[in-house]
Residue frames as qw, qx, qy, qz and C-alpha x, y, z in Angstrom:
[[0.696, -0.424, 0.097, 0.572, -10.82, -11.98, 13.41],
 [0.462, 0.562, 0.276, 0.628, -10.83, -9.24, 10.80],
 [0.260, -0.955, -0.144, -0.011, -10.84, -6.61, 13.53],
 [0.140, 0.890, -0.382, 0.207, -7.84, -4.42, 14.31],
 [0.807, 0.109, -0.504, 0.287, -4.70, -6.42, 15.16],
 [0.643, -0.748, -0.058, 0.156, -3.20, -6.42, 18.64],
 [0.050, 0.923, -0.379, -0.033, 0.15, -4.69, 19.14],
 [0.554, -0.436, 0.699, 0.116, 1.93, -8.06, 19.52],
 [0.777, 0.401, 0.482, 0.050, 1.02, -8.94, 15.92],
 [0.565, 0.738, 0.078, 0.360, 3.35, -6.48, 14.19],
 [0.562, 0.011, -0.172, 0.809, 6.53, -4.46, 14.53],
 [0.118, -0.737, -0.386, 0.542, 5.85, -1.15, 16.33],
 [0.152, -0.276, 0.360, 0.878, 7.17, 0.70, 13.27],
 [0.083, -0.307, -0.749, -0.581, 3.85, -0.17, 11.57],
 [0.078, -0.534, -0.701, 0.466, 1.66, 1.24, 14.33],
 [0.115, 0.418, -0.040, -0.900, 1.27, 4.56, 12.53],
 [0.280, 0.034, -0.706, -0.649, -0.14, 2.86, 9.43],
 [0.255, -0.345, -0.903, 0.022, -2.46, 0.61, 11.42],
 [0.052, -0.487, -0.509, 0.708, -3.76, 3.53, 13.47],
 [0.173, 0.245, -0.277, -0.913, -4.83, 5.32, 10.27],
 [0.244, -0.182, -0.859, -0.412, -7.26, 2.56, 9.31],
 [0.497, -0.253, 0.123, -0.821, -10.85, 3.31, 10.34],
 [0.458, -0.004, 0.820, -0.342, -13.03, 0.82, 12.16],
 [0.742, 0.390, -0.022, -0.545, -14.96, -1.55, 9.94],
 [0.933, 0.131, 0.327, 0.079, -14.59, -4.55, 7.70],
 [0.351, -0.583, 0.463, 0.568, -11.04, -4.46, 6.31],
 [0.437, 0.229, 0.728, 0.476, -12.03, -5.91, 2.94],
 [0.161, 0.865, 0.467, 0.090, -14.64, -3.18, 2.48],
 [0.250, -0.873, 0.108, 0.404, -12.20, -0.53, 3.65],
 [0.455, -0.284, 0.599, 0.595, -9.61, -1.70, 1.12],
 [0.351, 0.509, 0.683, 0.389, -12.17, -1.64, -1.70],
 [0.017, 0.942, 0.332, -0.032, -13.47, 1.81, -0.82],
 [0.338, -0.797, 0.190, 0.464, -10.12, 3.42, -0.21],
 [0.495, -0.041, 0.588, 0.639, -8.60, 2.35, -3.52],
 [0.231, 0.729, 0.556, 0.325, -11.52, 4.07, -5.23],
 [0.206, -0.949, -0.111, 0.212, -10.79, 7.24, -3.20],
 [0.481, -0.512, 0.411, 0.581, -7.13, 7.17, -4.14],
 [0.420, 0.250, 0.657, 0.574, -7.85, 6.62, -7.82],
 [0.080, 0.875, 0.461, 0.122, -10.49, 9.35, -7.75],
 [0.338, -0.827, 0.069, 0.444, -7.98, 11.76, -6.22],
 [0.371, -0.375, 0.568, 0.632, -5.67, 11.13, -9.19],
 [0.537, 0.557, 0.632, 0.050, -8.41, 11.07, -11.81],
 [0.312, 0.940, 0.134, -0.041, -7.75, 14.58, -13.10],
 [0.394, -0.701, 0.438, 0.401, -3.95, 14.38, -13.00],
 [0.710, 0.668, -0.173, -0.142, -2.52, 14.57, -16.52],
 [0.939, 0.075, -0.069, 0.328, 0.48, 12.50, -17.52],
 [0.407, 0.595, -0.208, 0.662, 2.74, 15.58, -17.61],
 [0.410, -0.708, 0.189, -0.543, 1.57, 16.66, -14.16],
 [0.947, -0.312, -0.048, -0.063, 2.33, 13.19, -12.76],
 [0.724, 0.304, -0.282, 0.551, 6.07, 13.94, -13.01],
 [0.182, -0.810, 0.125, -0.543, 5.63, 16.60, -10.32],
 [0.657, -0.169, -0.554, 0.483, 7.79, 16.36, -7.19],
 [0.289, -0.925, -0.205, -0.133, 7.14, 18.64, -4.23],
 [0.351, -0.824, 0.405, 0.183, 10.88, 18.65, -3.47],
 [0.435, 0.643, -0.592, -0.216, 13.90, 17.64, -5.60],
 [0.023, 0.330, -0.934, 0.136, 14.77, 14.52, -3.56],
 [0.586, 0.133, 0.601, -0.526, 11.17, 13.26, -3.36],
 [0.354, 0.194, 0.864, 0.301, 9.35, 10.84, -5.64],
 [0.263, -0.017, -0.366, -0.892, 7.09, 11.99, -8.47],
 [0.709, 0.031, 0.249, -0.659, 3.38, 11.20, -8.39],
 [0.822, 0.290, -0.429, -0.235, 4.05, 8.34, -10.81],
 [0.384, 0.335, -0.788, 0.347, 6.74, 6.98, -8.51],
 [0.382, -0.156, 0.592, -0.692, 4.41, 7.14, -5.51],
 [0.837, 0.153, -0.021, -0.525, 1.80, 5.16, -7.47],
 [0.721, 0.349, -0.598, 0.013, 4.37, 2.59, -8.49],
 [0.074, 0.328, -0.766, 0.548, 5.63, 2.36, -4.91],
 [0.631, -0.088, 0.365, -0.679, 2.11, 1.75, -3.63],
 [0.896, 0.220, -0.229, -0.309, 1.65, -1.15, -6.04],
 [0.552, 0.398, -0.688, 0.253, 5.07, -2.64, -5.29],
 [0.142, -0.303, 0.687, -0.645, 4.66, -2.38, -1.53],
 [0.768, -0.015, 0.225, -0.600, 1.20, -3.93, -1.67],
 [0.833, 0.297, -0.446, -0.133, 2.47, -6.80, -3.80],
 [0.345, 0.363, -0.749, 0.434, 5.20, -7.47, -1.26],
 [0.370, -0.184, 0.574, -0.707, 2.86, -7.22, 1.73],
 [0.849, 0.111, -0.012, -0.516, 0.28, -9.43, -0.02],
 [0.710, 0.323, -0.623, 0.058, 2.98, -12.01, -0.77],
 [0.043, 0.289, -0.752, 0.591, 3.95, -11.97, 2.89],
 [0.626, -0.046, 0.318, -0.711, 0.29, -12.34, 3.81],
 [0.863, 0.227, -0.315, -0.322, -0.14, -15.28, 1.40],
 [0.504, 0.362, -0.739, 0.261, 3.01, -17.01, 2.62],
 [0.142, -0.192, 0.706, -0.666, 2.02, -16.74, 6.27],
 [0.718, 0.048, 0.134, -0.681, -1.63, -17.62, 5.59],
 [0.848, 0.246, -0.417, -0.213, -0.56, -20.81, 3.84],
 [0.867, -0.486, 0.108, -0.010, 1.54, -21.84, 6.84],
 [0.748, 0.437, -0.231, 0.443, 4.97, -21.43, 5.31],
 [0.617, -0.738, -0.088, 0.259, 7.52, -20.79, 8.07],
 [0.652, 0.312, 0.059, 0.689, 10.19, -19.22, 5.88],
 [0.258, -0.659, -0.159, 0.689, 11.67, -15.93, 7.07],
 [0.460, 0.761, 0.379, 0.257, 10.57, -13.34, 4.52],
 [0.521, -0.006, -0.001, 0.854, 13.05, -10.64, 3.48],
 [0.037, 0.761, 0.228, -0.606, 12.64, -6.90, 3.70],
 [0.565, 0.551, 0.379, 0.482, 12.95, -4.61, 0.70],
 [0.289, -0.366, -0.006, 0.884, 14.58, -1.29, -0.03],
 [0.353, 0.761, 0.513, -0.185, 11.78, 0.91, -1.31],
 [0.090, 0.844, -0.215, -0.483, 14.03, 3.59, -2.82],
 [0.203, -0.328, 0.814, 0.434, 15.94, 1.03, -4.86],
 [0.389, 0.430, 0.814, 0.036, 12.68, -0.48, -6.08],
 [0.282, 0.870, 0.252, -0.316, 11.44, 2.91, -7.24],
 [0.046, -0.731, 0.475, 0.487, 14.76, 3.81, -8.85],
 [0.222, -0.199, 0.889, 0.348, 14.96, 0.52, -10.74],
 [0.411, 0.489, 0.756, -0.141, 11.32, 0.46, -11.85],
 [0.122, -0.018, 0.405, 0.906, 11.41, 3.59, -14.06],
 [0.158, 0.613, 0.731, -0.256, 7.81, 4.46, -13.21],
 [0.110, 0.675, 0.002, -0.729, 8.17, 7.88, -14.85],
 [0.043, 0.219, -0.740, -0.634, 8.36, 6.12, -18.23],
 [0.018, 0.396, 0.915, 0.075, 4.90, 4.64, -17.73],
 [0.210, -0.481, -0.295, -0.798, 1.65, 6.50, -18.22],
 [0.274, -0.163, 0.562, -0.763, -0.31, 7.53, -15.18],
 [0.796, 0.032, -0.143, -0.587, -3.24, 5.61, -16.65],
 [0.762, 0.167, -0.624, 0.037, -1.21, 2.38, -16.65],
 [0.201, 0.223, -0.706, 0.641, 0.06, 3.01, -13.14],
 [0.524, -0.113, 0.289, -0.793, -3.49, 3.63, -11.88],
 [0.864, 0.081, -0.306, -0.391, -4.74, 0.46, -13.57],
 [0.572, 0.246, -0.725, 0.294, -1.83, -1.52, -12.14],
 [0.091, -0.197, 0.627, -0.748, -2.56, -0.31, -8.61],
 [0.707, -0.027, 0.077, -0.702, -6.23, -1.12, -9.02],
 [0.828, 0.164, -0.509, -0.168, -5.41, -4.64, -10.27],
 [0.349, 0.239, -0.760, 0.494, -3.04, -5.28, -7.39],
 [0.347, -0.142, 0.473, -0.798, -5.72, -4.16, -4.93],
 [0.821, 0.034, -0.156, -0.548, -8.36, -6.40, -6.49],
 [0.703, 0.207, -0.671, 0.111, -5.96, -9.32, -6.20],
 [0.082, 0.220, -0.693, 0.681, -5.33, -8.53, -2.53],
 [0.582, -0.078, 0.244, -0.772, -9.05, -8.35, -1.80],
 [0.854, 0.108, -0.395, -0.322, -9.69, -11.69, -3.53],
 [0.501, 0.223, -0.750, 0.369, -6.94, -13.24, -1.44],
 [0.165, -0.172, 0.575, -0.782, -8.38, -11.86, 1.79],
 [0.730, -0.013, -0.006, -0.684, -11.87, -13.09, 0.91],
 [0.791, 0.161, -0.577, -0.127, -10.50, -16.62, 0.47],
 [0.192, 0.340, -0.760, 0.519, -9.09, -16.84, 3.99],
 [0.587, -0.472, -0.658, -0.025, -10.66, -18.87, 6.75],
 [0.378, -0.878, -0.057, -0.289, -11.40, -17.04, 10.00],
 [0.794, -0.549, 0.110, 0.236, -8.60, -18.69, 12.00],
 [0.739, 0.311, 0.124, 0.584, -6.05, -17.89, 9.29],
 [0.061, 0.898, 0.045, 0.432, -6.24, -14.16, 10.07],
 [0.565, -0.793, 0.213, -0.079, -4.42, -14.79, 13.37],
 [0.932, 0.060, 0.052, 0.355, -1.60, -16.84, 11.87],
 [0.166, -0.929, 0.258, 0.206, 1.82, -15.27, 12.44],
 [0.883, 0.281, 0.039, 0.375, 5.09, -15.44, 10.57],
 [0.490, -0.578, 0.135, 0.638, 8.44, -13.71, 10.24],
 [0.513, 0.740, 0.255, 0.353, 8.84, -10.85, 7.78],
 [0.270, 0.755, -0.211, 0.559, 11.89, -8.62, 7.76],
 [0.403, 0.130, -0.697, 0.579, 13.05, -10.07, 11.10],
 [0.310, -0.093, 0.400, -0.858, 9.76, -9.24, 12.85],
 [0.158, 0.330, 0.923, -0.119, 6.67, -11.18, 13.81],
 [0.341, 0.143, -0.133, -0.920, 3.59, -10.21, 11.84],
 [0.465, 0.281, 0.801, -0.252, 0.10, -11.67, 11.54],
 [0.240, 0.397, 0.720, 0.516, -2.05, -12.06, 8.48],
 [0.036, -0.871, -0.490, -0.031, -4.56, -9.51, 9.76],
 [0.324, -0.737, 0.071, 0.589, -1.80, -7.04, 10.65],
 [0.352, -0.075, 0.582, 0.729, -0.56, -7.24, 7.06],
 [0.119, 0.661, 0.658, 0.341, -4.05, -6.44, 5.75],
 [0.211, -0.919, -0.260, 0.210, -4.14, -3.38, 8.02],
 [0.436, -0.494, 0.307, 0.687, -0.60, -2.36, 7.05],
 [0.317, 0.298, 0.641, 0.632, -1.62, -2.43, 3.38],
 [0.039, -0.835, -0.517, -0.183, -4.62, -0.22, 4.12],
 [0.368, -0.850, -0.085, 0.368, -2.73, 2.20, 6.36],
 [0.497, -0.222, 0.413, 0.730, 0.17, 2.50, 3.94],
 [0.220, 0.519, 0.581, 0.587, -2.21, 3.61, 1.21],
 [0.208, -0.907, -0.367, 0.008, -3.96, 6.11, 3.50],
 [0.504, -0.621, 0.116, 0.590, -0.57, 7.55, 4.48],
 [0.378, -0.047, 0.504, 0.775, 0.49, 8.04, 0.86],
 [0.092, 0.702, 0.600, 0.372, -2.92, 9.32, -0.26],
 [0.282, -0.895, -0.219, 0.266, -2.66, 12.09, 2.35],
 [0.436, -0.467, 0.328, 0.696, 0.80, 12.99, 1.09],
 [0.314, 0.318, 0.646, 0.619, -0.40, 12.95, -2.53],
 [0.045, -0.843, -0.510, -0.168, -3.26, 15.26, -1.64],
 [0.346, -0.895, -0.105, 0.262, -1.48, 17.67, 0.68],
 [0.432, -0.599, 0.374, 0.561, 2.05, 17.87, -0.74],
 [0.338, 0.062, 0.697, 0.630, 1.40, 17.22, -4.40],
 [0.103, 0.592, 0.688, 0.408, -2.09, 17.99, -5.68],
 [0.197, -0.916, -0.345, 0.063, -2.79, 20.88, -3.30],
 [0.546, -0.378, 0.110, 0.740, 0.69, 22.38, -3.74],
 [0.220, 0.833, 0.020, -0.508, 0.82, 25.83, -5.35],
 [0.058, -0.512, 0.692, 0.506, 3.52, 24.64, -7.74],
 [0.285, 0.189, 0.925, 0.167, 1.34, 21.74, -8.88],
 [0.299, 0.724, 0.511, -0.353, -1.62, 24.03, -9.48],
 [0.173, 0.789, -0.225, -0.544, 0.38, 26.07, -11.98],
 [0.349, -0.192, 0.827, 0.398, 1.34, 23.06, -14.14]]
């Protein structure tokens, strides 16, 4: 049941993320893609990580922090639903999280290590699930979502932000001159 979720397993607003995930074993995809993201940022110096491609956008450090926060939240939702808890899980305001986290005060090295640790935790959780658990559904942010959809949302969310990091940050002319 680790294959791509059906459209009735998640809110349509997540379809873009899910569609970005390639075919294959989701646990392997998650492991490989975190390495790609970290590799992309490997040469980014701490000073460069404050770069924003537009004044109202997040810095590279803030994007990294957001990725870790969002994955923690999605993994908590996944855990809660996988364990059979029927509580309605709240949404979160990503901009407030970033603003209140002060990611720009942290080193890019620490933010990269944090993201890697969060991902390893997510993968360990997924590996512990029984086959039938992947189809279990719950309520998160007033929408039905399945365990497997959450795994795909985590993967697709990272792919989405990695593309933005690459195209709008690292490949930007202004970034190249830093």
